[in-house]
N, C-alpha and C positions, 0 to 999 in steps of 0.2 A: 195331596191324592181327594182333595177336596170334591173334585168331579166323579171319584169312584172308581178314578180310568187308570189304573198302573202304567206308571214311566217304566219304563223296561231301556237300560242303556247298553249301547251297541258291544258286541265281543272285542276283549283285549287278543290281537293278532299274533303277538310277541308269545311264543309256547315256551319257553326259556328265562322269561325275566317274570318269575310269581313276585317277588317283592314287590317293582314298578305294578303290577295287576293288582294287588293287594291295594297300593296305594290309593290309586282310580278309582280301586272301586269305596273307598271309604270314602273320597271325594264328593260322588256322585250321591252316593248315601244322605250327605248332608247338603247334596242342592235337592234334597226329596224324590231321586229316583228307589223306585222301590224292587229293582233288581236290575241283572245284570246277564248280558249273553253271555257264553262261552264256546269256545268254537273243539272244547279238547277236552274230556273226561278229569285232566291232570288240574285243570282251572278249578273246577268245583270246589276244592276244599278251601283254596286261599281267598274263592269269592264268598262263600259260607264263614268264614270266620271275619272277614273284613266288614261284613255287613249286618251279624249275630249284634244283639243290641247288648251295652257294657252288663253285665252284673251287679252289679247295682242297680241299676234299674230293672233287669229281672226282679231282684227279691223289690224291689217297691213295686211295680205292678202283683207279685203274690201277696204283700200286705196288703193291697184297695180288696183283693180278690177278698181275702180272708174278712176282713172291716164289713166289705156288702153283704156277704152271708151272713156273717155272723149279729148283722143289725136290725134283720127283717125290718128293711124298710125307712129303719131312721136315717137321722145325719148320723153323718161318718169323719170322724179326722184322723188320717194316717201323715203319722211326721207333723203333726202339727197345722195339717191340712185341711180345708175342706174338701174331699171326694165321690159328693154326691154327682149322680149326672144330672145334666141339665133338664130340667124342663119342659 
């Protein structure tokens, strides 16, 4: 999303194949898509679940936010890596 323009994937039209919908959503998320269209509310939960970040990634992000807030502008190291904002 370098240009800050979201890339939304087309809807999956088979309303009965939620497993394939979830797999397709994972694949397009890996390609950089930021969303996926749905044609029926029954698809929304599968799309959300398949495109959500892994729990480990969320936990790391929470550790980074906590470190930045606590540092008051000084250097930040989380999990052995620098996480400061670029200058």
